[in-house]
C-alpha positions, 0 to 999 in steps of 0.5 A: 440614787439618793432618796428624797420624799416629796411631801405632795400627793398632787399628781401633776406636781409629782409628774413635773418634779420626776421630769425635771429631776430625772436626770440627776441621781434623786429617786423622788418617792411621794409621801403617800408611799410611807403613809405620810399624813397630810398637815394643815398649811397654817403658814401665811406665805409660800415659804412658811407652808413649804417649810411645814409640809417638808418638815412633816415629811421628814419626821415621819420618814426619816428621809430627806424631804423636799415640798413645794408650795405655789400658786398664782398672784393676780394683781387685780385681786390684791394678789389673791388667790396666793397661798389659797390657790389649791383651795380658792373656791374651797377646801375640796375645791377642784381645778375647775371650781377654782378657775371658774371662781378666778374668771367671775372675780375678773369678769369686768377687768380689762386685759391690761389689768389682768397681769398675774404671776406663778409663784413656787418656793421649794424647801429641801430639808436634810432631816426633820431638824435641819437648822439651814433648809435649802429654800429655792424660789422661782416666778413666771409672769403672765396675764389671765385669759377670759377663756381656757386654752390647751390640754396640758398642765393643771391648776390654772394653766388653761387660763394663764397666758404666757406673753413669751409664747403667745399662748396659754401654759396649757398650750405648752408642751411639758418640756417647754413648760418645765423650762419656763415654769416657776417650778422649773425655775425653782427646781434648777436652782435646787439642783445646783444647790444640791450638787454643791452641798 
């Protein structure tokens, strides 16, 4: 199996990557197993931040590295929280903190204007100096609910309404979510790219 370092400590992401890539010959190893230090996400886009994290993991481990940067873009908030989704309510914010702030900012926004989408960019680098890293993207359209629903997922999933299934993302089974989600889409593009490379 090909070993790939995942430049993330997010347990939800680790689970999703492992579930989606388990049928391929990739062993996904979290960067924590190599004691890779976190690096500041100083980019101004999902692509820049994913590149920074993947390069950092590849440099420290000498292995191919993969990173994702993802978040939710809310139209009524001019695209916020965007790249700051994980730290919307502050550097050490929990999912609950971020969700509370999001709902507070949208409290006077009518349903028709609560459109949003998840974005995911996955970067794969063969090595730290890879001049042509693979960059794969996925997006998932929805709306922001007023109340949380469901027990699955993480992040903004309890508040992210999925029109195609008439429920919140957190109400979907992990298998269905992986078929639909921004991360699932980006990972499928990555799988095809890796198989053809």
